Structure formats: C-alpha cells, structure tokens
N, C-alpha and C positions, 0 to 999 in steps of 0.2 A: 601591295595595293589593298585598299579596303574592298570588302565583298559583302553584297547584300542579296537578299532574296529578290528584291524588286527595287528598281529605280524609277521614279516618276519625274519626267521633265516638265517643269512648270508648276508653280504654286498658285495657279488660278483655282476657282472653286471646283472645277471638274477634277483637276489633278489632286486636290486635297480630299475630295470625296473618294476617289479611287484609293488613295493612300490609307484613308481611314478604314475602309472595308478590308483592305489587305492586312493592316496592322491588327485589326480586331480578330482576324483569322489566324494570328500568330506569326505572320510574316515579318521579317526584318526589312523595313522600308526606309528609303532615303528619297526625299523630295528636293530637287535642285531648282532654284529660282534665279533667273538672270538679274532681276532688279534687287534693290536693297531691301525691299519689303515684299511680303507675300500678298496675294490677293488677285492679281491679274485684272480682269475687267470688273471685279467686284470690290476693288480697292477703295478705301476712304483714306485720303492722304493729305499731307500738309503742302500747301503752295507758298509757305513762308508767312512770317509775322502772325502766327496764331490763326492762320486761315486754313481750315480743314474742309475738304470738298470730296463728294462722291464723284470721282473723275469722269467715269464713262457711263454709268447707269444711275439714273435717279432713284431707282428702287428695284427690288427683285426678291424672290423667295425660293428656297430649295423646295423640292417636292416633299410633301408631308411624310411619305414613307421613308425617305432618306433621313429626315430629322428623327423619326422614331427608331429606325434601325441603328443609328449611330448615337442615340441618346444625347442629342445636341440641345444645349440650352440657348435657344434663339427666341427672343421675345417676338411675338407675332407682329408683323408690320401693321402700321396704322392704316385703316381704310381711308381712301382719298376720294374726293369729288373729282369729276372730270368735266372741264368746261371747254367748250368749243367756240372759238371766236370766228364766225363765218360772215359772209357777205349779207346774209339775211338777218343777222343778229346773234346774240349770245345764247347758247344752249347749255344748260347746266344739268348734269346727271349725277345724282348723289352716290355715295359709296354702295348703297344697297341696290342701286340700278332701277328698281321698280317701286320705290316709295312714292307717295302721293305728290311730293314736290317735283320729282323728276318727271313724272307723267304729265304734270301740269306745264312744266317747261316745254315738253314736246308738244303739248296741245296748243301752245301759243303759235306754233308753226303749222300744225295739222292735227285736227281731231281724229282723223282716220289713223294716223301714225301713232297717236297716243293710245288708241284702242289696241293696236296690234303689237305695241312694244313689249308687253309682258310675254307674249308668245315667242317673239324673237329672242328675248333674253333666255327663256327656257330652252329654246333650240340651240343657242350658242353654248350654253352650259353643258348640254348633252353632247355637243360636238367636241368640246374641250375635254370632257371625261373620256370620250372615245379616243381622242388623240393621245391623251395621257396613257391609256392602255396600250396603244400602238407603240408609243415611245418606250414603254417598259419591256418590249419584246424585240430583241435583235432580229433584223430581217434575215430571211433565208439566204444562204450563201449563193446559190445558183438557180435563180428562177429560169424556166418554169419548174425545174426539178427541185423537190423538197425532200430533205433527209427526214423521213418519217419518224425515225427514232429520236433525233435531236430537235427537229423543228416542227414536226407534224402536230404535236399536242398544243404548243403555244399558238400556232396558226389557227388550229381548230377553235381554241378558246376565244381568239380575236373574232373569228367569224361568228361565233355564238353571241358574243357581246354586241357585235354590229347588228345582228338580227334582233336582239333584245331592245334596240332603240325603237323598234316599231317600224312597220313598213314605210310609213310616210317619212319619218325622220331619217331612216336609213338611206332612202333614195335621195332625200334632200342633202344629207351629208356627203354622199359620194358625188352627187352632181355639183355641189358647191366647191369642192376642192379645186378643180381647174378653172372655175369661173373668174371673171374680172369683178372687182368691187362694184364697178358701174352696173354690170348686169345683175349682180346679186341684190344690190340695194334697190334697183329699179323694180324688182319683183316684190320687195317688201314694203317700201316706203315711198311717199310722194314728196316729202319735204327736202329741199336742197340742203338745208342746215343739218338735218339728221344724217343724210347720206354723207355729207362732208365729214361730220364728226366720226362716223364709223370708218370711213376710208382712211382717215389719218392714222388710226390704229392699225389698219391692214398694211400700210406701207411703212410703218415705223421701223427703222433699222434695216430696211431692204432697198436695194437699188431697183425698185419697181415703181410704176405709177399706178393709180387706181384703175387705169384702163389696161393694165397688164394681166395676161392670163396667170392664174395661180394666186391672185391676191385674195381669193376666197379662202384658200388654205392658210396664207400668212395671217389673215384676220383670226382664224381659229387658233393658230400657233401663239400669237401675241395675247389673245384672250385667255388662253390657258396659263401662260407665264405670268400674266398680270392678275389673274383671278377676276377679270372683267375689263373695264376700259382704262381706268387710271393705274399708273405705276404704283405698286405698294411700297411705301417708304418706311424705313426703320428709323426710329428716333435717334439712334447713334450712327446712322449711315449704313450703307451696304457692307461696310467693313465689319459690322457685327457678325455677319455670316462667316467671314474669313476668320475672325477671332475665335468663334465657336469651333470651327473645323480645326484650327491650329491647336487649340487647347485639347481637343479630343484626341488628336493625333499624338501629341506629346504624352498625354496620359496613357496611350496605348503603346508607348515606347517607340513610336516612329520618330524620324529625324527630319529636320528641315534645314537646308543651307541656303541662305540668300547670298546675292552677289556672286553666284556660281553659274555662269553662262555655259551651257553645253555647246561645244563646238562640233562634236561628231559622235555618232553612235558607233561603237566598236563592233565590227562584224567579222566573224570567223566562220568559214565554211557555210555561208549563207544564213548564219544565225547571229542575232544580237547577243553580245556577251558583256556589254557595259557601255560606258561613255567616256569621252575625253573632254575635259573642261577647257575653256579658253586659256586658263593658266597653265595647261599642259598636264595637269593631274589626270590620271586614269582611274576609274572606279568600276569594278566588276559587279555583275548581277546576273541572276538566272533569267530575268525578264526585264525589259525596258518598256515602260508606258510613256507615251508622249501626249502631253496636253496641248502641244503646239498644233497649228493647223496642218492638215494632211500634206499640202503641197510642200511646206517648209520641212516637215518631218521626213518625207520621202526623198525629196530632191536635194536638200541642203544637209540635213543631219545624217541621213543614211547614204545618200549619193547615188547618182544615176548609174554608175558602173555596177551597182549591186542589183539593178533592176533590168528586166527585159525591155528592149527598145520600145515595143508597143505600149507597155505599161507606163514607161516614162513619158511617152507622148500624151497619154490620157491624164497623167498626174499634172503635167505642165498646163493642161487645158481645164483644170478645175476652175470654175468661174469665181473670182473673188470680187473685184470691182467695187470696193468700198466707196460710199458717197456720203458718209456721215462725218460731221465735225461737232465739236463741243465748244461753247463759249460760256465761261463762268464769270459772273460779275460779283465783285465784293462791294457791298453797299453799306450805307450808314443805317440800314434797317427801315428806312422810309421809302421803300420801293413801291408800295401800294399794291402789291400782288398778293391775292389771297392764297392760302394754303391749298394744295391739291395739284392736279395736272391740268395745264392749260395748253390746248392745241390751237395753233393759229392756222386754220384750215378754211380759207375763204369759200372754196367750192371744189368739186372734183376736177373741173377744168383747170382751176388755179393750180392744184397739186400736179396735174398731168403736165402742165406747162413747165413747172419747176423741175419735174423729172426729165422733160425734153432737154433742158439745159445740160444736164449731166450726160446725156447721150452724146452730146457734141463737145464734151469735156470742158464745159463752162460752169462757173458758179451761178447758181440760181439767184437772181436779183430780187425775186419775189418768192422766197422759200417757204416751205412748210417748216414750222417751228413747233417744238414742244417745250414748254417752260415749267419749271418746278422751283420751289424754294426750300431752303433749310436754314433757319436763322437769318443771318444777314446775306447769305449767298443766294443769288439767282442763277440757276443753271439753264442753259438753252441748248437743246438738241437741234442741230441745223441740218436740214436736207433741202437741197442736194449740193454737196461739195465733192466733186469727183476726185479720186486719187490722182488721175492723170489729167493735167490741164493742157488745153490747146495752146495757150500762150501764158507766159510767166511761169513762176514756180511757187511752191508753198512757202518758201522762205520770205517772199515778198508779198504774197497774196493773203497771208493769214490775217492781217489787220483789216482787210475788206470784210471778212466774216463778222467781225465785231461791229463794224459800221453798218452793214446790212441788217444785222440782228437788231441793233438799237433803232434804226430807222423804221423797221417793220413793226417793232413793239411800241414805238412812241405814241401812235394814236390810241392804242389799247390801254397802255399803262403810262400816263403822262408824267408820273413822278419818278419813273425809273432812271432816266438819264441823269437827272440832278443828284440822285442818291448814289451813283457809282463812285467808288473810291479806288478801285483797281480792277484788273481783269486778267484772265488767263484763257488763251485760245489753244485748243488742241485740234490741229488740222489732220487730215487723213495721213499725211506724212509723219506727223507726231505719233499717231496711233501705231504706225508701223515701227518707227525707230524706238519709241519709249516703251510701248506695250507689246511689241512683238506680233502685231496683227498685220499679216501680209496684205499689202494694198489697202490697209486701213479697214479691212472687212471685219466687223464686230461679230459676224456669225461663222468665221473660219471657212467661208464658202457660201455663196448666195443660196438662199432657200428658194430656188427656182424649181419649175416643174421637172427639169431634167437633173435635179440634184436634191431630191427628197426621197424619203422612205428607203426602198431597196437600191436606189441609185445614189445614195449619199455615203461617202464622198464620190464613189465610182460604182458602176454596175458590177455586181458580184463581189464587192468588197465592203459591204455595209455592216459586217459583223465584228468590226474592230480589228480584224486581222490585217496583215500586210504580207507582201510576198516574202518578207524576211522573217523567218521563224524567231520568236522571242521579242519581236517589236510590235507593240499593241497600241492602237490609237484610243485615247480616252478624252479628247477634247471636243469642242463644239462642232467640229467639221464632220462628225459621224452622225448616223441616224439618231434622232432625238435631241440633237444639239441646237443651239441658237438661243440666246438669252441666258438668264441665270436660273437654272433649275437643278443642275447636278445629275440629270438623267444619264448622260453619256458616261460620266465618271462612275456612276453606280453600275451601269450595264457592263462596262469594260471589266470592272473588278469581278462581277458575278460570272462573266464568261470565262475569265481566267481561273477563278476558284472552282468552277464547274468542270474544268479540264477541256474547255472548247476552244481556247486560244492560248498562244504562248508555247 
C-alpha cells in the first residue's frame, strides 16, 4: 500500500489550502477528490456545449494572508456594483460603497440615511476586520477553561484587538452579533429599501430570515467574505482560485487524485491510519484531514462505532438544513442585465415570508434571489428551496425553481426570458449528490448562534480535532468556515504543524 505523511479528503478550496501548507512544510501529501475535477464549491465547470459556469458561488476570494503565504498567482477579483431591487425602487451601491453616486442613490430614499451611510460602512469594515482576526485563531478547546500555554496568548491578543476598536464600536460589535437584521437596521436607517438591501446580504446562503437572531453576525460574516456588499467576481471564474492552488500544490510535490471517492477512514486503536477508497484501494498516512462536513466525516467516514454514544448523538444533531438552489441560464447575450450583483429583495417582510416557506418545507414562490452574470450566463441564487420537501421530491420539483425564477425576474429584466437558450438547475439534492454537501448545506453546518465560534461544529470541538486521533477537520464546518476564504484550511494545517492536533 502507498503511504503518505498526510491525506486530505476533498479537493475543495479548504482542502487544497491545507495541502499546500503541509506540502510547503515538506510533508508528502495526497489529496483525494470524489469528482472528476477539483474545486468543490469554488469550481468553474462545463455544463456542455462550450458552456462554462461558476456552479455554486458567483464569486469569492481567499484571505490575503493565505495568498501571500502560499505565493499564489491569483488576479484580484474585479470590484462589483451592488443593486437592490426593492418595493420602494432600485438602490445602487458602487464598488467603493461610499462614492458620491452611491450616497446619492441612498439619498433618493432618505437624506438621513445618506448622511449616516459612511459611518455604517466604516463600522462594518471594522467588524469584518475583527471577525477576520477571530477566524484566524482556533477557539479554546474547553471553555471556560483556557490552556494558558497554548491558548492564553492568542485569546489575549484578540481581547486587545477588540479593545482597540474603541469603546463605542467594541460594544456595537458585541451587541450586533446576536441581533436580528430587523433590529440592527432599524437602529441605523429609516429607508425600507436600504434595510432590505443590507438584509439580503445578511441572509445570503443561510437558512435564516431577516427577523432571525444572529443575522447581525451573518451580515458581518458575508461582508468579510465579499469585502463589502457585492460578490467579488474573477474574470476567469472562481475556478481561477482552484487552478492557482492546484498549480502551487503540484509545484510543492503534492499529489491530487480525482475520481477517488473515500469510502472509509481506516482506524486502528482509536487512531486514523489512512483511508479506503470506493474502489477498495487502501492508502496509509500518518494523519487524515477531512474537507467534508463534520457530520459526514464523523458518522459516515469514521463511523459511529468509533465514537462515544453521547458524541454520536451530538454529531447527528449538527444543524445542516440547506435551503439554497442555483438556476443557471445560458442566453444569447441579450439578457439586459448589467454587470454586478443584483439582489431581488422587495422588503424585510418579503424575505421573512420567503423564509417562512422553508420552515414548512415548501419552496418559496416569492423568493429572495441574487443574480449575477458572466458573459452569456445569468446565474441565479435561489432562496429558499428547502432540502426536505413537504410534498413531492426534487426529481420532479426542480423545474419549478426555473419557472419561479423567470417569473420573479421578468418585471425587472424584461429581455431575459426571450434570451434564454438553455438552463441548468442545481437543487439542494443535487448539491448533496454531486457536490457532497450534506442536506445541500453550502456552509457544512448552519452559521446559527449555537453553531458559531467555540460551538462550531460542536462545543469543545472547535479546534479541528475529533475524538479520533489523527483525524482532523479542515472544511467549512469548523470555526472560521462558510464561504470561500480558506481560513479553516489554513488553521487546520497550522494546528497540525504546530503539534496541537493529529
């Protein structure tokens, strides 16, 4: 059998980041990917007939320190405008957020909001910087007890950074984390249109409504990952991130094998010693990193018999509950949609009603949509489309998503329907079957108040470790994950290289 220093399960962006850090440290690394191509959620792939699409994410960017550490050649994503289509009218915020045109667009709805907007942007940027610092530090293993030798200094630095925000912003930051979008924006702005625009970013990708507790936190999280309101788009697609990571890994003598689904993590005497592929091949390694979600890693790949009953119960109850679908339209190019990010967000009440549908396992008939374009392709992020349906199944209901999306967009973009030449719908079931996302959850576990920071994925297990020695979590389901940033992949590798896991 082949033997490696480390095996990484999954060639998504986090798995590739982990593998790169390990390879640059001189480790012999093998990345195993179930699909025929690497990329995971950051993939740009062909849907046939020369039609190439960013399948799951319209844009994203790795954290700048990761790009520097790994010497990656990734062109900076193009800044995008953010346009919210609301009941009150169209609100357009430019890439720089506080330019004169953006402020005048806000002023059309409220002079008071236009005056306060720069202060809000400065506050959100400060919150994003604080959150980025928090994500760079693995959480303490067992709160309230802190290992002063390993965890004390990083926690002290975080506390100092929090204090340096200034008394006012520090308390604003802490207070905003558990707040609802509704409460947060009512304190800042009076315009229904501006509140709706911001709330759409807060709920994007999460099975939460703007009246859900914790959407103050998810706003900060998405603001950090986007660098503002609009999704940052790469000219060559999100796959350019994957290509850079793949080239860097191969240059560092790491290996990638696609079409190699891991069936089981091999465990001997409560320690991971390698993996068994679906083909039956067994590969040994000193440590196994999993970029899959924690529930799948622990219960399916490792197996419940390797875990204590109470821990298995907690792992089974990690909240997934995906409610996101994607609808891609191939057009003749005359769709009439300007470049940038377009949010169809009529009002907070409209988005809350759309969320209500998912709570009852129904497809929202008046959904929140986010639309982006790249060439002839129009990509639609559809919320809410719950993984579990009350009636019917996704084999028969997928076409409804396309119909609802077109009907919703028709009044806003009249030329779209006539320009469509083909389509591809990715339902939550497709996200699970094709992309390995349990219950179609793009975050590997909901970013809810009981599943963030030191409680992600589970209390006392937020530092990438698992109850099985040598099995380390490096995917989005750990603290710092969600979206395309690479933070969890970096942290997992640093924890291992520092001798704190594995």
